[in-house]
C-alpha positions in Angstrom: 11.2 -5.9 3.0 11.7 -7.9 -0.2 14.4 -5.6 -1.6 16.6 -7.3 -4.1 19.5 -6.5 -6.3 18.5 -7.1 -9.9 20.8 -8.5 -12.5 18.9 -6.4 -15.1 20.6 -3.2 -14.1 18.5 -1.0 -16.5 15.9 -0.6 -13.8 18.3 1.0 -11.4 18.0 4.1 -13.5 14.3 4.4 -13.2 12.9 7.4 -11.2 9.6 7.5 -9.4 7.3 4.5 -8.9 7.3 1.9 -11.6 5.1 -1.2 -11.3 5.5 -4.4 -13.4 2.1 -6.0 -13.0 -0.7 -8.0 -14.7 -4.4 -7.3 -14.9 -5.4 -10.8 -14.0 -3.0 -11.1 -11.1 -4.5 -10.9 -7.6 -1.1 -10.0 -6.2 -0.9 -7.1 -8.6 -4.3 -6.0 -7.6 -3.1 -5.5 -4.0 -0.4 -3.1 -5.1 -2.5 -1.2 -7.5 -5.2 -0.7 -4.7 -2.6 0.5 -2.3 -1.2 3.0 -4.9 -4.7 4.2 -5.6 -5.7 4.6 -2.0 -2.6 6.7 -1.4 -3.1 8.7 -4.6 0.4 8.0 -5.8 1.4 8.6 -9.4 3.0 5.5 -10.9 4.3 4.2 -14.2 2.7 1.0 -15.6 4.7 -1.8 -17.1 2.0 -4.2 -17.9 2.8 -7.8 -18.6 0.1 -10.1 -20.2 0.9 -13.3 -18.3 -1.7 -15.2 -20.4 0.6 -14.6 -23.3 3.8 -15.3 -21.3 5.1 -11.8 -21.6 6.8 -12.3 -18.2 8.9 -15.3 -19.4 11.9 -13.4 -20.7 15.5 -13.0 -19.5 14.9 -9.3 -19.2 12.1 -9.7 -16.7 13.7 -12.5 -14.8 16.6 -10.1 -14.4 14.3 -7.8 -12.6 12.3 -10.4 -10.6 14.3 -13.7 -10.2 11.1 -15.7 -9.7 9.5 -14.3 -12.9 6.4 -13.3 -10.9 4.3 -10.1 -10.9 4.2 -7.7 -9.3 7.5 -6.0 -8.9 7.9 -2.5 -7.7 10.8 -0.2 -8.6 11.1 3.0 -6.6 13.9 5.3 -7.6 16.0 2.3 -8.7 15.1 0.2 -5.6 13.5 -3.1 -6.6 10.9 -4.8 -4.2 9.3 -8.1 -5.0 6.5 -10.0 -3.2 3.2 -8.1 -2.9 3.0 -8.2 0.9 6.4 -6.6 1.1 5.5 -4.0 -1.6 2.3 -2.8 0.1 4.0 -2.6 3.5 6.9 -0.7 1.8 4.5 1.7 0.3 2.7 2.4 3.6 6.0 2.9 5.4 7.5 5.1 2.6 4.2 7.1 2.0 2.5 7.1 5.4 -0.5 9.2 4.4 -3.2 8.0 4.5 -2.2 5.3 6.8 -3.2 1.8 5.8 -1.9 0.1 8.9 -3.4 0.5 12.4 -1.2 2.0 15.1 1.2 -0.3 16.9 -0.8 -2.7 19.1 -3.4 -5.5 18.9 -5.0 -4.2 15.7 -1.6 -4.0 14.0 -0.9 -7.6 15.0 -4.2 -8.7 13.6 -3.5 -6.9 10.3 -0.1 -8.5 10.1 -1.6 -12.0 10.8 -4.1 -11.7 8.0 -1.4 -10.3 5.6 0.9 -13.3 6.3 -2.0 -15.7 6.1 -2.9 -14.5 2.6 0.7 -14.9 1.5 1.0 -18.4 3.1 -2.0 -19.9 1.2 -1.3 -18.3 -2.2 0.6 -21.1 -4.0 -0.8 -24.2 -2.3 -4.4 -23.1 -2.1 -5.4 -20.1 -4.1 -3.3 -20.7 -7.3 -3.9 -24.5 -7.1 -7.7 -24.0 -7.0 -7.8 -21.3 -9.6 -5.5 -23.0 -12.0 -7.4 -26.3 -11.7 -10.8 -24.7 -12.2 -10.0 -22.2 -14.9 -6.4 -21.3 -15.8 -4.4 -24.4 -16.7 -5.8 -24.4 -20.2 -5.0 -20.8 -20.8 -1.7 -20.9 -18.9 -0.4 -24.2 -20.5 3.0 -23.7 -22.0 4.1 -24.9 -25.4 7.2 -27.2 -25.4 9.3 -24.2 -26.4 7.8 -22.0 -23.7 8.3 -24.8 -21.1 12.0 -25.1 -22.0 12.5 -21.4 -21.8 10.7 -21.2 -18.5 12.6 -24.0 -17.0 15.9 -22.5 -18.0 15.0 -19.1 -16.4 13.2 -20.4 -13.2 15.4 -21.4 -10.3 12.6 -21.7 -7.7 11.9 -25.4 -7.2 8.4 -24.8 -5.7 7.3 -22.7 -8.8 8.8 -25.2 -11.2 6.9 -28.0 -9.6 3.7 -26.0 -9.5 3.8 -25.1 -13.2 4.6 -28.6 -14.2 1.5 -29.8 -12.5 -0.8 -26.9 -13.5 0.3 -27.1 -17.1 -0.4 -30.8 -17.4 -3.5 -30.9 -15.1 -1.8 -33.4 -12.8 -2.6 -32.1 -9.3 -3.6 -35.1 -7.2 -7.1 -35.2 -5.7 -5.6 -34.9 -2.3 -3.8 -31.7 -3.3 -7.1 -30.3 -4.7 -9.1 -31.3 -1.7 -6.5 -29.7 0.6 -6.5 -26.4 -1.4 -10.4 -26.3 -1.2 -10.3 -27.1 2.6 -7.8 -24.4 3.2 -9.8 -21.8 1.4 -13.0 -22.9 3.2 -11.3 -22.6 6.5 -9.8 -19.1 5.8 -13.0 -17.6 4.5 -15.0 -19.1 7.4 -12.5 -17.4 9.8 -12.7 -14.2 7.8 -16.5 -14.3 8.1 -16.3 -14.8 11.8 -13.7 -11.9 12.1 -16.2 -9.6 10.3 -19.1 -10.4 12.7 -18.4 -7.4 15.0 -16.5 -5.0 12.6 -16.5 -3.6 9.1 -12.9 -4.1 8.4 -10.4 -6.9 9.1 -8.1 -5.0 11.5 -9.3 -2.2 13.6 -11.9 0.5 12.7 -10.4 1.5 9.3 -9.7 -0.1 5.9 -6.2 -1.5 6.0 -3.6 -3.6 4.2 -5.4 -6.7 5.6 -8.5 -5.8 3.5 -6.3 -5.0 0.5 -4.6 -8.4 0.8 -7.8 -10.5 0.9 -10.3 -8.8 -1.5 -8.4 -9.7 -4.6 -8.5 -13.4 -3.4 -12.3 -13.0 -3.0 -12.6 -11.5 -6.5 -10.4 -13.9 -8.4 -11.7 -17.0 -6.8 -15.3 -15.9 -7.6 -14.6 -14.7 -11.1 -12.0 -17.3 -12.2 -12.9 -20.4 -10.2 -16.6 -20.0 -9.4 -15.8 -20.4 -5.7 -19.0 -20.3 -3.6 -19.3 -17.7 -0.9 -22.8 -19.0 0.1 -23.4 -18.6 3.8 -20.6 -16.0 4.2 -22.8 -13.0 4.5 -20.2 -10.9 6.4 -17.7 -11.6 3.7 -20.1 -10.6 1.0 -21.0 -7.3 2.9 -17.4 -6.5 3.4 -16.6 -7.1 -0.3 -19.4 -4.8 -1.3 -18.0 -2.0 1.0 -14.6 -2.4 -0.8 -16.2 -2.5 -4.2 -17.7 0.9 -3.5 -14.3 2.5 -3.0 -12.9 4.4 -6.0 -9.7 2.4 -5.8 -11.3 -0.9 -6.4 -12.6 0.2 -9.9 -9.3 1.8 -10.8 -7.1 -1.0 -9.5 -9.2 -4.1 -10.2 -11.9 -3.6 -12.8 -10.2 -1.2 -15.1 -7.3 -3.6 -15.5 -9.4 -6.8 -15.9 -8.8 -8.4 -19.3 -11.7 -7.9 -21.8 -13.6 -11.0 -22.7 -12.6 -12.9 -19.5 -16.0 -13.8 -18.3 -16.9 -15.2 -14.8 -17.0 -19.0 -14.3 -20.5 -19.9 -13.0 -20.5 -20.0 -9.2 -20.8 -23.5 -7.7 -22.9 -24.2 -4.8 -21.1 -25.5 -1.7 
């Protein structure tokens, strides 16, 4: 479940739940929603990724990819948001955020893995191209520092392209097509049910609503014609956990990009 041994051993002494996260990060939103849904007390270690606060030897010693979020629970370090939210549901089972074993659990797991699979090549590519590459561009000094710390070749390649705005049109078209397909499927899934997996709000919903939010706010992605998705998002937005985990951590002054028509 994404458990690693950190080289920054200082975190091994931490007691309770500690979350390294960013307000603008959709993956961090997933974990914060899960923590709020379960009513768990946690200690915040907020990193402003727009200011490159995550690009330090200290943080790479906690998360070798230099990504947020990272959860530390009584000295146990878990990375990757899908692994973290499943870990939280297994470790703190009430209220349950996974359906019982069976078909609904399989549906939940499918949606959870699908959200993870499209994150770099579709979600981040689309958002960075539409909004973030100007804000996330690295200075030559920051670029040199990042490339010394980062060992993940996929992330190195992504940030070289995003920083210079050099995604090919084929890559951008593929990212948009993947998003269109996923949200069309999600809209169809929600025709006969309120939630993505079974009769209750679950980790599947938690995995996808931050994508809905950040694609809309940061990239102006159009959800025209996806009425089931829009209604589903409104149900989630009405939950107290949404305000606490998403809106309360959203950076001040970061305004929505105008929504484009399809």
